[in-house]
N, C-alpha and C positions, 0 to 999 in steps of 0.2 A: 591517163584518166581525165585530165582536164578538158579534153575534147569530146568525151563521151556524151551522147544526147540523154542525159539523165533528167528525170523529173523530181527525184528525191535522192538525197545522200545522207546516210547516217554516219556521223564522225564521232570519235571518242571525246572530243573536247568542245562539243557544241550541242545545245538542246534543239537547235533548228535542223530542218532537213533540206534547206534551199541548196541546190547544187553549187551556187556561187560560193558558199563557204568551203566546199571541197576544192573548187578551182582556185580560190584565194590561197589555200594551204598548199596546193601543187606549185603555184607560183612562188610562194615562200621557200619551200624546199629546193626548188630549182635555183632560185637566187642565192640561197645559203650554199649550195653545192658550188655554184659559179664563183662565190666569194672564197671558199675554202680550198678548192682544188688547185688553183695555180700555185700558191705558195708550197703546198705539199709536193706537187709535181717538181718544182724547182729544187726543193731539198732532196727529193728522191734521185734527181739527176745530178746532184752535186757530188763532189769528191768526199763529202763528210756525211755519211748516212746517220751518224750519231746526232747531227743537227736536228733531226726529227724530234728528239726528246725536248729540246729547247723550243722548237716550234709548237709542240703541243702545249707548252706552258704559256707562250706568248700569244698565239693565234686567238684564243678566246678573249683576250684582253684588247685585241686590236680590230677584230672584224666588227663592222657595224652595218646594219641594214636599215638605213634611215627611212626607207619607204614603209617600214613596219613599226617605226618607233611609237606610234599611237595605239598599237595592238595591246590588248590586255595580255600580260605575261612576257612582254618584251624584255623585261629585266632578266629573264631566263636565257637570253640569247647566248651568253658565254657557254652555258651547258649544251645548248643545241650545236654550237660551233665545235666543241670538243667531240660530241658524239658523232657529228658528221665527219670530222677529221679521222676519227678512229674507224669509222665504217669505210671510208675511202682507203686508209692505210691497210686495213685488213681485207679489202676486197668485198665489202658488203654492199 
């Protein structure tokens, strides 16, 4: 989506229609995925699949995306991390 030649974009969390908002959110979710996927993959390939339960507990406390720290709502990052992790685990 980030590369589509849009002139307007309506998002659920913005009153503006500037496509730059959509592109920024695409970057955010790609960066979030890139931060969450490797530890999940490591646990999935380990000899202890039950470690995933511990990872779901600790990952939201350890992942940071400093490039977005000044965004409104950044304090909700742990919830985003958990939801991304669950989506990856469940194949979403």
